[in-house]
N, C-alpha and C positions, 0 to 999 in steps of 0.2 A: 455433504450432510454435516450437521453439527457433531462435534466430538466431545463427549463428557470430559470434564477437566481432569478427572482421575486417570484417564487413559492417555493423556498427552505426554510427550517426552519432556525432558528437563528444561530445555530452552523455553518452550511455550508455557510451562507451569510458572516459570519466573515472570514471563510476559504477563500472564493473567494476574499473578500476585501483585504486580506493580499497579496495573490499571484498575484493580478492584479494591485495594486496601488503602490507597493513599487518597487524600482529599484533592480535588481537582483545582488547578489554578485557572485564571481567566483565560489564558492562552498558552501555547507551547513556546514561551519565551525562555530566557535563562532563569532557571529556578533551582532551588536547593531541595534535595530529597527531604520529605517531611518525616519519614520513618527510617532511621539510619540502619535498622536491622534488615531492611528489604534491599534486594539487588537494585542498583541504579540503572535505568535505561539510558539516560543521558541528561545533562542539565537542561537542554532545551528541547527535549522530545518526550513528552509525557502523554502516553496513549491511554485512553479510558474505554470502558465497555458500554457506556450509555450515550444516548443522543439527546439528553435533556437540554443541552445548550444549543443544539443545532436549529437553524431556521426550519419552520414547519414544511416549507415547500421543498427543502433539500433532504429531509429525512427519508422519503421513499427511495431516493437514489443511494444515499449512504448505507441504508440497511438492506439493499438488494442482495439476496442470497444466491440468485442465479447468475447468469452471465451478464455483466455490466455492458459488454459490447452488444449483446442482443437487445438489451433495453435501449441503448443509444440508437441502434439502427431503427428500432420501431418508432422512435420520436424524431429522428433526424435522417430523412431519406438520403441525403447527400453525404452519408458517413464515409470517412476515409481514415486510413492509418498511415502515419509517417514515422518511420524508424529514425530515431535520433542517434543512438549509438548502441553497439552490442559488442561485448568482449570482456576481458578480465580487468576489473577496476577495484580499488580499495573500497571497503564497506564504509558507510556512514557510521558515526559513533553511536547512534541509537539502534543499530541493527547488527553490527558485527558480533556482539556478544552472544547472539543466538546460534552461531555456528561454531564448530569444534575448535577452529583456530581463528579468533577475531582479527589477527594481524594479517591474515592471508588476503590476497586479492580474490574477489568472488566473480563468478560468471554473472554479468549484468546486462539487462536489456531495458532500454528506455525508449518510450514511444509517445507520440501525441495522437490522441483520438480526436478527430475533427469532423465538422460538418461544413463541407465546401472549404472555405479558407478560414473558418472560425475554429480555434482550438477549444475543445470541450474538457478534456481530461488529460493530465500528464500521468503516465504510468511508469513505475519503476519496479523491476523484478530482479531478484538476486537468488542465487543458489551456489553451492560449493562446486569447484571444478570436478570433484569426484561425482557429485550428483548429476552434473552435466553429462557424464559418461554412463550414468546408470538410469535412475528413475525419471530424470528430466532431460534425457538426451535429445528430445524433440525441440527443446528450447533453442538449441544452436542451429536448427534448420527451419525455424518459423518464418524467417524472412519478413515479408510485408503482411503476413496473415495475422489476425488477432490471436494472441496467446490463449485467451479465454475459449476460443473455438476448440482448441486442443484439450485444455484442462477439463472442460465440462463434457467432452465427448468420451472421456475415459472413466468408466464406472468404478475403477479401482482407486482412483485418486480421491482422497478425503480432504475436507477443508475444515480449518479451525473456526472458532467464532471470530467475528469482526471486532476490531478496535478502532477508535476514532481519535482525531486530534485536530486542533486548530494550529496551523503553522504560520510563522511570520518570516520576515526577511532574514532572521538569524538562522533559519533552518536551511540546509543545503537543497532540499527538495523545492522549497519556495524559490530559491535562487535559480535552480535549473528550470523551473516552470516559466519564470519570467524571461530567462535567456532564450528559451525555445518559443514562447508564445507571446512575448511582449508584455507591457504593463499589466499588472494584476492588482487586486485588492490588497490592502495591507495585511489582512489575515485570510487564509484560505483553509477550507475544510479538507481533510484527508482521511482515508481509511486504509487499514492494512489487515492482512490475514495470511496464515500459512496454508500451503497446500502440501499434502503428504503423499508420496509414492513409495510404499514400503518404508524403509528407514531414511529415505531422502526427503528433504524439505525445500520448499521454494517460498520465499517471502515476497508477496506482491503488495505494493503500496500505490494507491490511486489518489491523485490530487485534483479536486474539482475546481475548474478555472472560471473566468469571468462570467460566462453565461449563466452559471449556477449561483452566482452571488447577486443576481438581480431578481427581485421579487416579481413573480408573474403579475401582469396587469389583470384586474378583475374582469 
């Protein structure tokens, strides 16, 4: 469910402050912060709260509040999931600030959501090692199961509002998506949100790959 902004913890209040108060650039390339009194997410990762720039055919996917995995399965019967890596890795520079110790390695899970041999979505999820032992302990035992199947099955887990970004080759998630799925468009749409279990938080980012960058035929 949506969480009112005034009930969010400090990291996500900063997150919303950045995406709602600054003017948006053309894409998430290397940019300078426009308002120096606001916290910086990172020079090349500027996330915003609206979909005004998104292609019309992609908006229902980006704005999906339920399980993205479930929506993919309903449209792609040959759905499959491939785990790319899972373990402790350094956070990217546009996400580490939302955890208590940005310099620490975070519990990370990266997967490809596919239809047969075609990659559809690159998903990147992170939480703190402490959260991996508490509210999100199931993350370490997910295996080849979709993470969304666990998150949306637990009524105690809350979800923040979604934020969106266009990422290019300068962003590590674009680079990882290309390394895992092959050549992609120069700019890819991505979305991210927090999931909360008590005081623990999990940041999930989903990058929409080549099939979603093609306009559907009339």
